Every structure is written in structure tokens, then in C-alpha cells.
C-alpha positions in Angstrom: 15.8 48.7 -27.9 15.8 46.1 -31.5 13.1 45.1 -33.2 12.7 41.9 -31.5 10.2 42.0 -28.4 8.7 45.2 -29.7 4.9 45.7 -28.2 2.8 48.8 -27.9 3.9 49.5 -24.5 7.5 49.2 -25.5 6.9 51.9 -28.2 5.3 54.1 -26.2 7.7 54.3 -23.5 10.5 54.8 -26.3 8.5 57.8 -27.6 8.0 58.9 -23.9 11.6 58.6 -23.6 12.6 60.7 -26.9 9.8 63.3 -25.8 11.5 63.9 -22.1 15.0 64.0 -24.3 14.1 66.0 -27.5 10.5 67.5 -26.8 7.5 66.1 -27.7 6.9 67.8 -31.0 10.1 65.6 -31.8 8.5 62.4 -31.5 7.6 61.0 -35.2 7.1 57.7 -36.6 10.4 58.4 -38.4 11.8 59.8 -35.3 11.0 57.1 -33.2 12.2 54.2 -35.6 15.5 55.3 -35.7 15.8 55.4 -32.0 14.9 51.6 -32.2 16.9 50.8 -34.8 14.0 49.5 -37.0 12.1 50.8 -40.3 9.3 53.2 -40.0 7.1 50.8 -41.8 7.9 48.2 -38.7 6.3 50.7 -36.2 2.9 50.1 -38.2 2.5 46.8 -36.4 2.4 48.1 -33.1 1.1 51.2 -33.8 -1.9 52.8 -36.2 -0.6 56.2 -36.9 1.1 58.9 -35.2 -2.3 60.2 -33.8 -2.7 57.0 -32.0 0.8 57.0 -30.6 0.8 60.7 -29.2 -2.7 59.0 -27.8 -1.0 56.4 -26.1 1.9 58.6 -24.9 -0.8 61.0 -23.4 -2.7 58.4 -21.7 0.7 57.0 -20.4 2.1 59.9 -18.8 -1.7 60.9 -17.6 -1.5 57.6 -15.9 2.1 58.2 -14.3 0.9 61.6 -13.3 -2.2 60.6 -11.7 -0.2 57.9 -9.7 2.4 60.1 -8.4 -0.3 62.5 -7.1 -2.5 59.9 -5.8 0.5 58.2 -3.6 1.6 61.7 -2.8 -1.5 62.9 -1.0 -2.8 59.2 0.5 -3.6 59.8 4.0 -3.5 63.7 4.1 -6.0 66.3 3.9 -5.9 70.1 3.7 -3.3 72.0 3.3 -1.1 69.0 3.6 -2.8 67.2 0.8 -2.6 70.5 -1.3 0.6 71.1 -0.7 1.9 67.2 -1.4 -0.7 67.0 -4.4 1.3 70.3 -5.8 4.6 68.7 -5.4 4.1 65.5 -7.0 2.5 67.6 -10.0 5.7 70.1 -9.8 8.1 67.3 -9.7 6.6 65.5 -12.7 7.1 68.3 -14.7 10.4 69.0 -13.8 11.5 65.6 -13.8 9.5 64.5 -17.4 9.0 67.5 -19.5 8.5 65.9 -22.4 5.9 63.3 -21.2 4.6 66.2 -19.1 3.8 68.2 -22.4 2.5 65.1 -24.2 -0.7 65.3 -21.8 -1.6 68.5 -23.1 -1.9 67.5 -26.4 -5.2 66.6 -27.9 -6.6 63.4 -27.6 -9.3 61.7 -29.6 -12.1 62.0 -27.1 -13.3 58.3 -27.3 -10.1 57.3 -25.7 -10.2 60.1 -23.4 -13.5 59.1 -22.1 -12.2 55.5 -21.7 -9.5 56.4 -19.4 -9.2 55.3 -15.9 -6.0 57.6 -15.6 -8.4 60.7 -16.3 -10.8 59.5 -13.8 -8.3 58.6 -11.3 -7.0 62.5 -11.7 -10.5 63.8 -11.5 -11.1 61.7 -8.4 -8.0 62.7 -6.4 -8.4 66.3 -7.4 -12.4 66.0 -6.2 -11.0 64.2 -2.8 -8.7 67.3 -2.1 -11.4 69.7 -2.8 -13.9 68.3 -0.6 -11.3 68.5 2.2 -11.8 72.4 1.7 -15.8 72.0 2.0 -16.0 72.7 -1.5 -19.0 71.7 -3.6 -20.1 72.6 -7.0 -19.8 74.7 -8.9 -16.9 76.3 -6.6 -15.2 72.8 -6.9 -14.7 73.1 -10.5 -13.7 76.4 -10.3 -11.3 75.7 -7.6 -9.9 72.5 -10.0 -9.6 75.1 -12.5 -7.4 77.5 -10.5 -4.8 75.0 -9.1 -4.7 73.4 -12.5 -4.1 76.9 -14.2 -1.2 77.3 -11.3 0.5 74.0 -11.3 0.7 74.0 -15.0 1.8 77.4 -15.3 4.4 77.9 -12.6 6.2 74.2 -13.3 6.2 74.9 -16.8 7.8 78.2 -16.7 10.1 76.8 -14.4 10.9 73.7 -16.6 11.7 76.3 -19.1 14.3 78.1 -17.0 12.0 81.1 -17.4 12.3 82.4 -13.8 15.3 84.6 -13.9 15.0 86.6 -10.6 17.5 85.6 -8.1 14.8 84.4 -5.6 14.7 80.6 -6.1 11.7 79.2 -7.6 11.3 77.0 -4.6 10.9 79.5 -2.4 8.0 81.3 -4.4 6.2 77.8 -4.9 5.9 77.3 -1.2 4.6 81.1 -0.6 2.2 80.4 -3.5 1.0 77.0 -2.0 0.5 79.0 1.7 -1.6 81.4 -0.6 -3.8 78.8 -2.4 -4.6 77.5 0.6 -5.8 80.3 2.2 -7.7 81.1 -0.8 -9.4 77.9 -0.9 -10.4 78.2 2.7 -12.0 81.5 2.0 -13.6 80.6 -1.7 -16.3 83.1 -2.4 -19.4 80.5 -2.5 -21.8 80.3 -5.6 -23.4 83.5 -7.1 -23.2 85.7 -4.2 -19.7 85.8 -3.7 -19.6 85.7 -0.1 -16.4 84.5 1.6 -16.5 81.2 3.3 -15.3 81.0 6.9 -12.8 79.1 7.5 -13.1 75.6 9.1 -10.3 75.6 11.3 
């Protein structure tokens, strides 16, 4: 990519490519300028600061992830939706580790508040949990459990952290089955009584 034709969107995409190739912490204004073949100062015509660039990367990657999940779960419900949601999440982490890491960076609250991608992600998650007949506060608790598992498992796998001979995909499938069972029998509210399966 050369200086001609640079836009904030193209600069952000180049930063995302660099993050995937070298890690999100390797994305600096100087490193990105070298990748684009321009002077550092030239980038400030398209971004305000390194934090602005990180905000843009985080929002763009969040949109990609939300789109992938929404496409995967469309027309599905229950365990099928859970497996599709989880599979899209894991695939994105494994295919785009740097972009995914950008979604975990601190973002300006004003930027996050106006993000259509984050709203879409919340809406897709809420729709998934409604399929398990979960209302608040159970839905929030269950959503946090799912996020913690998806993030933890996929991040460890992406880093090559599973050394046991059993392939990670087999453990993943078993865990999705366990999560489905957990959601179907979620302890409701303060009483902590297991809910009956709707099947």
C-alpha cells in the first residue's frame, strides 16, 4: 500500500493485518508507517493518535466478529445456535488472533457507546439466551459464562497452549454439549433452583 489512496479505513485494515501477523502490541504508528511505506507524520492525516487507531481496530474487528456470529446463528435455535455461535467465535480467534486481541483493548467509552457492532453482538447473544428461556439477571450471568469460556478456550488454543494428545476440537465439542446442558438447567434467580429442560 502506498501513500496515494490512503483513507482511515485502509489505514485501519493495514493495522489489523499487522496485528494478525505480528501481534496487536506490535501495532505502533511507526511500524504501520513502515508497512505502508509512508512517513509517520503522513498517518496523522487519517488518525488522530495511536489510541484512535486502536479504537478503530477494536471497532472494526468487533464488527467482523459480530457479523460472523450473526451469519452463523441465523435461523438456528437452542443447541444448534449455541454450537454455531461458539464455532464462529472460535474460528475468528484462530484465524485472526491479532484482530481478536484488538477487541479486548480498552476503548474510549464514547466510541463504545456509539458502536453498532457492540449492540449487534449483545442482541445476538440475548437472542441465543432467549432460546434457553433465560431472563435477567440469569441471561447476563449466562452470557458472561459463555464469553469467558469462548475467550479462554480459543485464546489458549490460538497460543498453542493445549499440549495433551487429545485434539482441542474434541474437547471443544464436549464443552459445548456441557454448556448446552448447563443453560438448560440454569439455577434461576436467588433461589438457585435448577430450571427444568424445555425439551
